[in-house]
C-alpha positions in Angstrom: -27.3 56.2 -3.1 -29.7 54.1 -5.2 -30.1 55.4 -8.8 -33.4 56.7 -10.1 -35.5 54.2 -12.1 -38.5 54.4 -14.3 -41.0 51.6 -14.4 -43.1 51.5 -17.6 -46.0 49.0 -18.1 -48.2 48.8 -21.1 -51.3 46.5 -21.4 -53.6 45.7 -24.4 -54.2 43.5 -27.4 -51.0 41.6 -28.4 -49.7 41.7 -32.0 -46.2 41.6 -33.6 -44.0 44.6 -33.1 -45.3 46.0 -29.8 -42.1 45.5 -27.9 -39.9 46.7 -30.8 -42.0 49.9 -31.2 -42.0 50.8 -27.5 -38.3 50.2 -27.1 -37.5 51.9 -30.3 -39.3 54.9 -29.2 -37.3 54.9 -25.9 -34.0 54.3 -27.7 -34.7 57.4 -29.9 -34.7 59.6 -26.8 -31.6 58.2 -25.1 -28.5 58.6 -27.3 -25.7 57.4 -25.0 -27.2 58.5 -21.7 -30.1 56.9 -19.8 -32.5 54.1 -21.1 -30.5 51.3 -19.6 -32.8 48.3 -19.3 -32.6 46.9 -15.7 -35.5 44.4 -16.2 -38.0 43.5 -18.8 -40.9 41.0 -18.5 -43.8 40.2 -20.9 -46.7 37.8 -20.7 -49.6 37.1 -23.0 -52.9 35.6 -21.8 -55.6 34.9 -24.4 -54.2 37.6 -26.6 -53.9 40.2 -24.0 -50.4 41.6 -23.5 -48.6 42.9 -20.3 -45.2 44.3 -21.0 -43.2 45.8 -18.1 -39.8 47.6 -18.3 -37.6 48.9 -15.6 -35.2 51.6 -16.8 -32.3 53.6 -15.5 -33.5 56.9 -17.2 -30.5 59.1 -16.4 -31.5 62.7 -16.9 -34.2 61.8 -19.5 -37.1 61.0 -17.2 -39.6 63.4 -18.8 -38.5 62.6 -22.4 -38.8 58.9 -21.8 -42.3 59.4 -20.3 -43.3 61.3 -23.3 -41.8 58.8 -25.7 -43.6 55.9 -24.0 -46.9 57.8 -24.0 -46.6 58.5 -27.7 -45.7 54.9 -28.5 -48.5 53.5 -26.3 -51.0 55.8 -28.0 -49.9 54.7 -31.4 -50.2 51.0 -30.4 -53.6 51.6 -28.6 -52.2 50.3 -25.3 -52.9 51.4 -21.8 -49.8 52.9 -20.1 -48.5 53.2 -16.6 -45.3 55.0 -15.6 -43.8 55.1 -12.1 -40.7 56.7 -10.8 -38.6 55.0 -8.2 -35.1 54.2 -7.1 -32.9 51.0 -7.2 -33.3 47.7 -9.0 -35.8 44.9 -8.1 -35.5 43.6 -4.6 -33.5 40.3 -4.7 -35.7 37.3 -4.4 -35.7 35.8 -0.8 -34.0 32.5 0.0 -36.1 29.3 0.2 -37.0 29.1 -3.6 -39.7 26.5 -4.4 -41.8 25.4 -7.4 -45.4 24.7 -6.7 -47.2 22.9 -9.5 -50.9 22.5 -9.5 -52.8 20.1 -11.8 -56.6 20.2 -12.2 -59.3 19.0 -14.5 -60.7 21.6 -14.3 -58.5 24.0 -12.4 -61.0 26.3 -10.8 -60.6 29.8 -9.5 -61.4 28.4 -6.0 -58.5 26.1 -6.2 -56.1 28.8 -7.3 -57.3 31.0 -4.6 -56.8 28.5 -1.9 -53.3 27.5 -3.2 -52.2 31.2 -3.3 -53.7 32.0 0.1 -51.8 29.1 1.6 -48.6 30.3 0.0 -49.2 33.8 1.5 -50.1 32.5 5.0 -46.9 30.4 4.9 -45.1 33.7 4.6 -43.7 33.0 1.1 -44.0 35.2 -2.0 -45.1 34.3 -5.6 -42.4 35.6 -7.9 -43.8 34.3 -11.2 -46.6 32.2 -12.5 -46.8 30.2 -15.8 -49.1 27.7 -17.4 -47.5 24.4 -18.3 -50.4 22.6 -20.0 -54.0 23.1 -20.9 -54.9 19.5 -21.8 -55.4 16.8 -20.8 -55.2 18.7 -17.5 -54.6 22.3 -16.8 -51.2 22.8 -15.0 -49.9 26.0 -13.5 -46.4 26.5 -11.9 -45.8 29.1 -9.2 -42.2 30.1 -8.6 -42.1 30.9 -4.9 -39.4 32.5 -2.6 -39.2 32.5 1.2 -40.6 29.0 1.5 -39.8 26.0 3.7 -40.4 23.3 1.2 -41.5 20.6 3.7 -43.9 22.9 5.6 -45.4 24.4 2.5 -45.8 20.9 1.1 -47.8 19.8 4.2 -50.0 22.9 4.0 -50.9 22.4 0.4 -51.4 18.6 0.8 -54.5 19.5 2.8 -55.8 21.6 -0.2 -55.1 18.8 -2.6 -57.0 16.3 -0.5 -60.1 18.5 0.1 -60.3 19.8 -3.3 -59.4 16.6 -5.2 -56.6 18.1 -7.2 -52.9 17.3 -7.5 -50.2 19.6 -6.1 -46.4 19.1 -6.0 -44.0 21.3 -4.1 -40.2 20.8 -4.9 -37.0 22.9 -4.3 -36.7 25.7 -6.9 -33.6 27.4 -8.3 -30.8 25.2 -9.6 -32.4 22.2 -7.9 -35.0 22.4 -10.6 -32.4 22.3 -13.4 -30.0 19.7 -14.8 -29.8 16.0 -15.3 -31.8 13.6 -13.1 -32.6 9.9 -12.6 -36.2 8.9 -12.9 -37.1 5.4 -11.6 -40.5 3.9 -12.2 -42.4 1.1 -10.7 -43.8 -1.2 -13.5 -47.1 -2.9 -12.7 -49.9 -0.4 -12.5 -47.5 2.3 -13.2 -45.6 1.9 -16.4 -48.0 -0.6 -17.6 -51.8 -1.0 -16.9 -51.8 -4.5 -15.6 -50.4 -6.6 -12.8 -48.2 -9.2 -14.6 -48.7 -11.9 -11.8 -52.4 -11.7 -12.3 -52.1 -12.1 -16.0 -50.0 -15.2 -15.4 -52.4 -16.5 -12.9 -55.2 -16.2 -15.4 -53.5 -19.0 -17.4 -54.0 -21.4 -14.5 -57.5 -20.3 -13.6 -56.5 -18.5 -10.3 -56.5 -14.8 -11.3 -59.2 -13.8 -8.8 -57.4 -15.4 -5.9 -54.1 -13.8 -6.9 -55.6 -10.3 -7.5 -57.1 -10.3 -4.0 -53.7 -11.0 -2.5 -52.1 -8.5 -4.8 -54.5 -5.8 -3.7 -53.8 -6.4 0.0 -50.1 -6.4 -0.5 -50.2 -3.1 -2.5 -52.3 -1.5 0.3 -49.6 -2.5 2.8 -51.8 -5.1 4.6 -49.5 -8.1 3.8 -45.7 -8.7 3.8 -44.7 -8.3 0.2 -42.2 -11.0 0.0 -44.4 -13.5 1.7 -47.3 -12.6 -0.5 -45.1 -12.8 -3.6 -43.8 -16.1 -2.9 -47.4 -17.4 -2.2 -48.6 -15.9 -5.4 -45.8 -17.3 -7.5 -46.4 -20.8 -6.1 -49.8 -20.8 -7.7 -48.0 -20.6 -11.1 -46.2 -24.0 -10.7 -46.5 -26.1 -13.7 -47.3 -23.4 -16.2 -45.3 -23.7 -19.5 -42.7 -21.0 -19.9 -44.3 -20.1 -23.2 -47.0 -18.4 -21.2 -44.4 -15.6 -20.6 -44.4 -14.7 -24.3 -48.2 -14.6 -24.3 -48.2 -12.2 -21.4 -45.6 -10.0 -22.9 -47.6 -9.7 -26.0 -50.8 -8.7 -24.0 -49.2 -6.0 -21.9 -50.5 -2.5 -22.4 -48.3 0.5 -21.6 -50.0 3.3 -19.4 -51.2 6.2 -21.6 -48.3 8.6 -21.9 -45.5 6.1 -21.0 -43.7 6.4 -24.3 -43.9 10.2 -24.3 -42.5 10.3 -20.7 -39.6 8.1 -21.4 -38.9 9.7 -24.8 -39.0 13.2 -23.4 -36.8 12.3 -20.5 -34.2 10.9 -22.9 -34.2 14.1 -24.9 -33.4 16.0 -21.8 -30.4 13.7 -21.1 -32.2 12.2 -18.0 -31.6 8.5 -17.1 -34.6 6.3 -16.6 -34.7 3.1 -14.5 -37.2 0.4 -13.8 -37.7 -1.3 -10.5 -40.3 -4.0 -10.1 -41.7 -6.6 -7.7 -42.7 -8.4 -10.9 -40.5 -10.5 -13.1 -37.4 -9.7 -15.2 -38.6 -12.0 -17.9 -41.3 -9.4 -18.6 -39.7 -6.2 -17.4 -36.4 -6.8 -19.2 -38.0 -6.8 -22.7 -40.1 -3.7 -21.8 -37.0 -1.9 -20.8 -35.2 -2.9 -24.1 -38.1 -1.7 -26.2 -38.2 1.7 -24.5 -34.4 2.2 -24.4 -34.1 1.9 -20.6 -30.8 0.6 -19.3 -31.3 0.2 -15.5 -33.6 -2.6 -14.5 -34.2 -4.6 -11.3 -36.9 -7.2 -10.9 -37.5 -10.7 -9.6 -36.6 -13.8 -11.6 -38.9 -16.9 -12.1 -37.3 -20.3 -11.7 -37.9 -22.3 -15.0 -37.0 -26.0 -15.1 -37.6 -28.2 -18.1 -39.6 -25.5 -19.9 -42.0 -24.9 -17.0 -42.4 -22.5 -14.1 -41.6 -24.2 -10.7 -43.6 -21.7 -8.7 -40.4 -20.3 -7.0 -38.4 -17.1 -7.3 -34.6 -17.2 -7.9 -32.4 -15.2 -5.6 -33.3 -12.2 -3.3 -36.9 -10.8 -3.7 -37.1 -7.2 -4.9 -39.4 -6.0 -2.2 -40.0 -2.6 -0.6 -36.4 -2.2 0.7 -35.0 -3.7 -2.4 -36.7 -1.0 -4.6 -35.1 1.7 -2.4 -31.6 -0.1 -2.7 -32.0 -0.3 -6.5 -32.7 3.5 -6.6 -29.6 4.2 -4.6 -27.5 1.9 -6.8 -28.7 3.4 -10.0 -27.9 6.9 -8.7 -24.4 5.8 -7.7 -23.9 4.3 -11.2 -25.0 7.6 -12.7 -22.9 9.8 -10.3 -26.0 11.6 -9.1 -27.0 12.5 -5.5 -30.4 11.2 -4.3 -31.6 14.8 -4.4 -31.5 14.6 -8.2 -33.7 11.4 -8.3 -37.4 11.0 -9.0 -39.3 7.9 -8.0 -42.8 7.1 -9.3 -45.0 4.3 -8.0 -48.4 3.3 -6.9 -48.1 0.6 -4.1 -47.0 0.3 -0.6 -43.8 -1.5 -1.7 -42.8 1.7 -3.4 -42.9 3.7 -0.2 -39.2 3.4 0.7 -38.1 4.2 -2.8 -40.4 7.3 -2.9 -39.1 8.4 0.4 -35.5 8.0 -0.6 -35.8 10.0 -3.8 -35.5 13.8 -4.1 -39.1 13.8 -5.4 -41.4 10.8 -4.7 -44.5 10.8 -6.9 -47.6 8.7 -6.3 -49.2 7.8 -9.5 -52.8 6.8 -9.2 -51.8 5.2 -6.0 -53.3 3.6 -3.0 -54.4 6.1 -0.2 -51.5 5.1 2.0 -49.0 6.0 -0.7 -50.7 9.3 -1.7 -50.6 10.4 1.9 -46.8 9.8 2.3 -45.5 10.8 -1.2 -44.1 14.2 -1.9 -46.5 14.6 -4.8 -49.5 12.7 -6.3 -50.8 12.4 -9.8 -54.4 11.1 -10.1 -55.0 11.6 -13.8 -54.3 8.5 -15.9 -51.6 9.9 -18.0 -48.0 9.0 -17.0 -46.4 11.9 -19.0 -48.2 14.3 -16.6 -45.2 13.7 -14.4 -43.3 15.9 -16.8 -45.3 18.8 -15.7 -44.1 18.3 -12.1 -40.6 18.7 -13.4 -41.3 22.0 -15.0 -41.6 20.8 -18.6 -44.5 22.2 -20.5 -46.9 20.6 -22.9 -45.9 22.9 -25.7 -42.2 21.9 -25.2 -43.1 18.3 -25.4 -45.1 18.7 -28.6 -42.5 21.0 -30.2 -39.8 18.3 -29.6 -42.1 15.6 -31.0 -42.7 17.6 -34.1 -39.0 18.2 -34.7 -38.4 14.4 -34.4 -41.4 13.5 -36.4 -43.1 11.8 -33.5 -46.9 11.9 -33.3 -48.0 13.5 -30.0 -50.8 11.8 -28.1 -54.0 13.9 -27.9 -55.9 12.7 -24.8 -58.8 14.5 -23.0 -60.6 13.7 -19.7 -64.3 13.7 -19.9 -65.6 17.1 -19.9 -62.3 18.7 -20.8 -62.3 21.5 -23.4 -61.2 20.5 -26.9 -57.5 20.2 -27.4 -55.6 22.0 -30.2 -55.2 20.2 -33.4 -52.3 17.8 -33.4 -50.8 15.1 -35.6 -52.6 11.8 -35.9 -52.2 10.1 -32.6 -51.5 6.5 -31.9 -53.6 4.5 -29.4 -52.8 5.3 -25.7 -49.5 4.1 -24.5 -47.8 4.0 -27.9 
């Protein structure tokens, strides 16, 4: 027969000592019998505390009621006490994490998301905020969900409301080491390297037009790459150094890579661009897995040809699998981030495929989409909070980037920040 239980909830203004005072009053009434804590949860929102206890009271029900009432009165807190039986119901199978990013995150959006979760037949077990700036991010821990079906439902909300929503398996699948593989051009960095090279021979506009069509999936990537590289024939190899110096990392790129490293995650780069550029970026950021195309250089000049097999759409997916094998990780423990059509196979192969400021075709097919211009927002999709990132930065003496979208509320004070991407 289930044992009797006592559920005690207090709410009111938060301050130090509330939990200790309440539990101390309960402990004073228990001696060795009753008062076993079966569950305890506490949350504070804007200084307002909710503290809930589930106790096995033994034969001390009335005494514990009275003790809780006295403590709540002394603390000027509202009190609710309910008698029942048994522990909390076990969470249902089908655990998922639903992460919602918005700038702003409106009540309408939260309402639509929670309605879709309920209509799917799932239950929200916990809610927590992961960030307040540069976007507001909220994570819903859900049980009783089919990840693929729930993802499809919430994708419609994301599209109609112009927000970002990610749905990923919860439980142990949310924890532990991962491999995170990033595209480079227009993902890790702000530019398209081949267009920067083409600018040195006066053909940037022509090449940019072909690049845009290739990234949108309108052209075969390998054919378009070879055609674009052909325009570079005759450029001195020294141009590569000039382009490397002019590259700008995407805002939040260093924070992303640094935080993943702290977690023991492995980071890899795969690029339809060029190893002559990507290799140095990887070295500067401490990234060990790299796959990119190589330019042929003869007598100190580019020949307009690519050496070896082209890293195309299929090649990126192969690189992801090879990196995972090298790390001894299943594909379910991988994350891929990209923006173009040539990233689609890689995004599909990964356990979580993230479209970062991507073309419409890519956003439609990826598991999750991030449309804010900060690469470290991907950390929120993995359940890592802004506070955790900043705390780790402070411990290591690293300045934390403070970045706001237009119209966002002011961010908390933080150490002097470097320019975006540093």
